[in-house]
Backbone as a printed PyTorch tensor [residue, N CA C, xyz], in Angstrom:
tensor([[[ 22.3210,  15.8720,  -4.6360],
         [ 22.3870,  15.3130,  -5.9700],
         [ 20.9780,  15.4790,  -6.5460]],

        [[ 21.0400,  15.8900,  -7.7720],
         [ 19.7560,  16.1540,  -8.4740],
         [ 19.4810,  14.8840,  -9.4110]],

        [[ 18.2000,  14.5740,  -9.5270],
         [ 17.7970,  13.4460, -10.2490],
         [ 16.2910,  13.6610, -10.7570]],

        [[ 15.7900,  12.7460, -11.4540],
         [ 14.3700,  12.7780, -11.8180],
         [ 13.6840,  11.5810, -11.1480]],

        [[ 12.5020,  11.8260, -10.6450],
         [ 11.7320,  10.7680,  -9.9900],
         [ 11.4380,   9.6980, -10.9890]],

        [[ 11.6300,   8.4560, -10.6420],
         [ 11.4480,   7.3540, -11.6050],
         [  9.9730,   7.0900, -11.9520]],

        [[  9.0900,   7.6210, -11.1440],
         [  7.6330,   7.4250, -11.3850],
         [  7.0510,   8.5900, -12.2130]],

        [[  7.1590,   9.8370, -11.7190],
         [  6.4790,  10.9440, -12.4470],
         [  7.5070,  11.8620, -13.1880]],

        [[  8.7400,  11.6240, -13.1540],
         [  9.7830,  12.2750, -13.8350],
         [  9.9750,  13.8200, -13.3000]],

        [[  9.3880,  14.0810, -12.1510],
         [  9.6310,  15.4470, -11.6310],
         [ 11.1320,  15.5300, -11.1250]],

        [[ 11.7170,  16.7600, -11.1330],
         [ 13.0690,  16.8900, -10.5890],
         [ 13.0400,  16.7090,  -9.0910]],

        [[ 14.0130,  15.9450,  -8.6200],
         [ 14.1700,  15.7710,  -7.1910],
         [ 15.6240,  16.0910,  -6.7740]],

        [[ 15.8390,  16.4400,  -5.5820],
         [ 17.1460,  16.7340,  -5.0690],
         [ 17.3490,  16.0820,  -3.7290]],

        [[ 18.4500,  15.3650,  -3.5410],
         [ 18.5950,  14.5950,  -2.3240],
         [ 18.6980,  15.5000,  -1.1000]],

        [[ 19.0930,  16.7750,  -1.2830],
         [ 19.1800,  17.6390,  -0.1290],
         [ 17.8400,  18.1490,   0.3570]],

        [[ 16.8420,  18.0510,  -0.5440],
         [ 15.5050,  18.6060,  -0.2260],
         [ 14.4430,  17.6150,  -0.0210]],

        [[ 14.4490,  16.5250,  -0.8320],
         [ 13.4300,  15.5510,  -0.7150],
         [ 13.8340,  14.3690,   0.1740]],

        [[ 13.0210,  14.1540,   1.2030],
         [ 13.2500,  13.0110,   2.1460],
         [ 13.0430,  11.7210,   1.5410]],

        [[ 12.2070,  11.6640,   0.4470],
         [ 11.9410,  10.3230,  -0.2730],
         [ 12.8610,  10.1530,  -1.4650]],

        [[ 13.9700,  10.8820,  -1.5550],
         [ 14.8440,  10.7130,  -2.7140],
         [ 15.1750,   9.3130,  -2.9800]],

        [[ 15.1670,   8.7560,  -4.1730],
         [ 15.1100,   9.4930,  -5.4200],
         [ 13.7530,   9.8160,  -5.9080]],

        [[ 12.7720,   9.5340,  -5.0640],
         [ 11.3740,   9.8770,  -5.4540],
         [ 11.0560,  11.3300,  -5.0210]],

        [[ 10.1080,  11.9280,  -5.6250],
         [  9.7590,  13.3140,  -5.2730],
         [  8.7880,  13.3590,  -4.1540]],

        [[  8.1170,  12.2690,  -3.8020],
         [  7.1300,  12.2550,  -2.7040],
         [  6.8880,  10.8920,  -2.1690]],

        [[  6.2170,  10.8340,  -1.0620],
         [  5.8710,   9.4950,  -0.5000],
         [  4.9290,   8.7580,  -1.4110]],

        [[  4.0850,   9.4380,  -2.0840],
         [  3.0880,   8.8210,  -3.0510],
         [  3.9040,   8.0420,  -4.1390]],

        [[  4.9270,   8.7240,  -4.7760],
         [  5.6910,   8.0650,  -5.7950],
         [  6.4630,   6.8600,  -5.2610]],

        [[  6.9990,   7.0790,  -3.9890],
         [  7.7940,   5.9720,  -3.4010],
         [  6.8450,   4.7450,  -3.2530]],

        [[  5.6730,   5.0160,  -2.6990],
         [  4.7490,   3.8890,  -2.5280],
         [  4.2430,   3.2920,  -3.7950]],

        [[  4.0240,   4.0340,  -4.8930],
         [  3.7660,   3.5270,  -6.1830],
         [  4.7950,   2.6040,  -6.7110]],

        [[  6.0710,   2.9700,  -6.5160],
         [  7.1990,   2.1390,  -6.9430],
         [  7.1540,   0.8560,  -6.1090]],

        [[  7.0100,   0.9030,  -4.8900],
         [  6.8880,  -0.3180,  -4.0380],
         [  5.7380,  -1.2070,  -4.5150]],

        [[  4.6430,  -0.6010,  -4.8340],
         [  3.4840,  -1.4010,  -5.3860],
         [  3.7880,  -2.0410,  -6.7020]],

        [[  4.6470,  -1.3690,  -7.5090],
         [  5.0120,  -1.9520,  -8.8040],
         [  5.8270,  -3.2050,  -8.6010]],

        [[  6.6980,  -3.1350,  -7.6220],
         [  7.5300,  -4.3830,  -7.2560],
         [  6.6740,  -5.4510,  -6.6900]],

        [[  5.7670,  -5.0740,  -5.8080],
         [  4.8620,  -6.0610,  -5.1250],
         [  3.9610,  -6.7140,  -6.1460]],

        [[  3.4910,  -6.0490,  -7.1500],
         [  2.6240,  -6.5320,  -8.1550],
         [  3.3360,  -7.2300,  -9.3440]],

        [[  4.6920,  -7.3030,  -9.1880],
         [  5.5920,  -7.9410, -10.1470],
         [  5.5590,  -7.2170, -11.5250]],

        [[  5.2790,  -5.8880, -11.4830],
         [  5.3670,  -5.0890, -12.6940],
         [  6.8520,  -4.9490, -13.0960]],

        [[  7.7390,  -4.9180, -12.0580],
         [  9.1060,  -4.9210, -12.2810],
         [  9.6540,  -6.3040, -11.9080]],

        [[ 10.5970,  -6.7560, -12.6830],
         [ 11.2500,  -8.0990, -12.3840],
         [ 12.6780,  -8.0870, -12.6610]],

        [[ 13.4100,  -8.9020, -12.0310],
         [ 14.8840,  -9.0670, -12.2580],
         [ 14.9400,  -9.8800, -13.6020]],

        [[ 15.7200,  -9.4150, -14.5790],
         [ 15.6690, -10.1400, -15.8980],
         [ 16.2680, -11.5220, -15.8550]],

        [[ 17.2910, -11.7740, -15.0490],
         [ 17.8190, -13.0870, -14.9330],
         [ 17.9690, -13.4480, -13.4690]],

        [[ 17.7140, -14.6950, -13.1230],
         [ 17.9930, -15.0530, -11.7280],
         [ 19.4370, -15.0180, -11.4240]],

        [[ 19.7780, -14.6160, -10.1960],
         [ 21.1350, -14.7110,  -9.7630],
         [ 21.6340, -16.1290,  -9.6070]],

        [[ 20.7810, -16.9900,  -9.0290],
         [ 21.0830, -18.3130,  -8.8680],
         [ 19.9840, -19.1500,  -9.4960]],

        [[ 20.2910, -20.3040, -10.0490],
         [ 19.3040, -21.2600, -10.5530],
         [ 18.7700, -22.0560,  -9.3470]],

        [[ 17.6810, -22.7760,  -9.5600],
         [ 17.1380, -23.6280,  -8.5520],
         [ 18.1150, -24.7310,  -8.1830]],

        [[ 18.8720, -25.2250,  -9.2500],
         [ 19.8870, -26.2540,  -8.9820],
         [ 21.0050, -25.6800,  -8.0910]],

        [[ 21.4340, -24.4440,  -8.3360],
         [ 22.4780, -23.8250,  -7.4750],
         [ 22.0150, -23.7540,  -6.1290]],

        [[ 20.7840, -23.3760,  -5.8990],
         [ 20.2340, -23.2070,  -4.6070],
         [ 20.1770, -24.5610,  -3.8000]],

        [[ 19.8310, -25.6210,  -4.5250],
         [ 19.7860, -26.9530,  -3.9020],
         [ 21.1640, -27.3770,  -3.5170]],

        [[ 22.2040, -27.1360,  -4.3120],
         [ 23.5550, -27.4630,  -4.0110],
         [ 24.1220, -26.6920,  -2.8100]],

        [[ 23.6700, -25.4280,  -2.6710],
         [ 24.1840, -24.5700,  -1.6400],
         [ 23.3470, -24.7680,  -0.3080]],

        [[ 22.4060, -25.5470,  -0.2960],
         [ 21.4940, -25.6580,   0.8770],
         [ 22.4300, -25.9840,   2.1050]],

        [[ 22.3940, -25.1210,   3.1390],
         [ 23.1120, -25.3890,   4.3370],
         [ 24.5500, -25.0250,   4.2660]],

        [[ 25.0740, -24.5210,   3.1380],
         [ 26.4850, -24.2130,   3.0440],
         [ 26.6450, -22.6600,   3.1640]],

        [[ 27.8500, -22.2740,   3.4860],
         [ 28.2070, -20.9420,   3.6410],
         [ 29.3220, -20.5170,   2.7040]],

        [[ 29.1630, -19.3340,   2.1380],
         [ 30.1400, -18.8090,   1.2430],
         [ 30.9960, -17.8150,   1.9760]],

        [[ 32.3210, -18.0710,   1.9750],
         [ 33.3020, -17.1560,   2.6870],
         [ 34.1070, -16.4780,   1.7300]],

        [[ 34.1530, -15.1450,   1.7710],
         [ 34.9750, -14.3560,   0.8740],
         [ 36.2080, -13.8410,   1.5970]],

        [[ 37.3510, -13.9660,   0.9830],
         [ 38.6520, -13.5500,   1.5270],
         [ 38.7600, -12.0800,   1.1420]],

        [[ 38.4020, -11.1380,   2.0740],
         [ 38.5530,  -9.7740,   1.7190],
         [ 39.8680,  -9.1330,   2.2260]],

        [[ 40.5590,  -9.8450,   3.0530],
         [ 41.8160,  -9.3560,   3.5330],
         [ 42.8600,  -9.1660,   2.4860]],

        [[ 42.9150, -10.0380,   1.5310],
         [ 43.8630,  -9.9680,   0.4400],
         [ 43.7040,  -8.7100,  -0.4060]],

        [[ 42.4920,  -8.1840,  -0.5200],
         [ 42.2450,  -6.9750,  -1.2190],
         [ 42.8500,  -5.7920,  -0.4850]],

        [[ 42.8670,  -5.7890,   0.7660],
         [ 43.4070,  -4.6950,   1.5690],
         [ 44.9140,  -4.5810,   1.4300]],

        [[ 45.5960,  -5.6950,   1.1980],
         [ 47.0710,  -5.7190,   1.1270],
         [ 47.5100,  -5.0670,  -0.1620]],

        [[ 46.7840,  -5.2720,  -1.2940],
         [ 47.2150,  -4.6650,  -2.5300],
         [ 45.8850,  -4.1550,  -3.2370]],

        [[ 45.3680,  -3.0090,  -2.8690],
         [ 44.1300,  -2.5230,  -3.3520],
         [ 44.1790,  -2.1420,  -4.8540]],

        [[ 45.3010,  -1.8790,  -5.4530],
         [ 45.3940,  -1.5560,  -6.8260],
         [ 45.7160,  -2.6880,  -7.7070]],

        [[ 45.7890,  -3.8890,  -7.1870],
         [ 46.1100,  -5.1830,  -7.9830],
         [ 44.8150,  -5.4860,  -8.7550]],

        [[ 44.9310,  -5.3510, -10.1090],
         [ 43.7940,  -5.6430, -10.9440],
         [ 43.7430,  -7.0990, -11.4400]],

        [[ 44.7130,  -7.8900, -11.0470],
         [ 44.8170,  -9.3260, -11.4320],
         [ 43.9060, -10.1620, -10.5320]],

        [[ 43.5810,  -9.7060,  -9.3150],
         [ 42.8400, -10.5520,  -8.4080],
         [ 41.5580,  -9.7930,  -8.0760]]])
């Protein structure tokens, strides 16, 4: 798969570059540094602090078996 490096915009190829989608280890580490320094942020939190307090100690169970029975069902 061909792509452009998100840091330096050089062309990258998943078949050639081990650091894909980055062109090099340097660009991969710069991206990691950007996340670590909070240059990148998630625009909205997935959960609010109140949601986290309510879910403390609870487990969410998803029923995945029903999707296997009718994979083309768009109603569920």
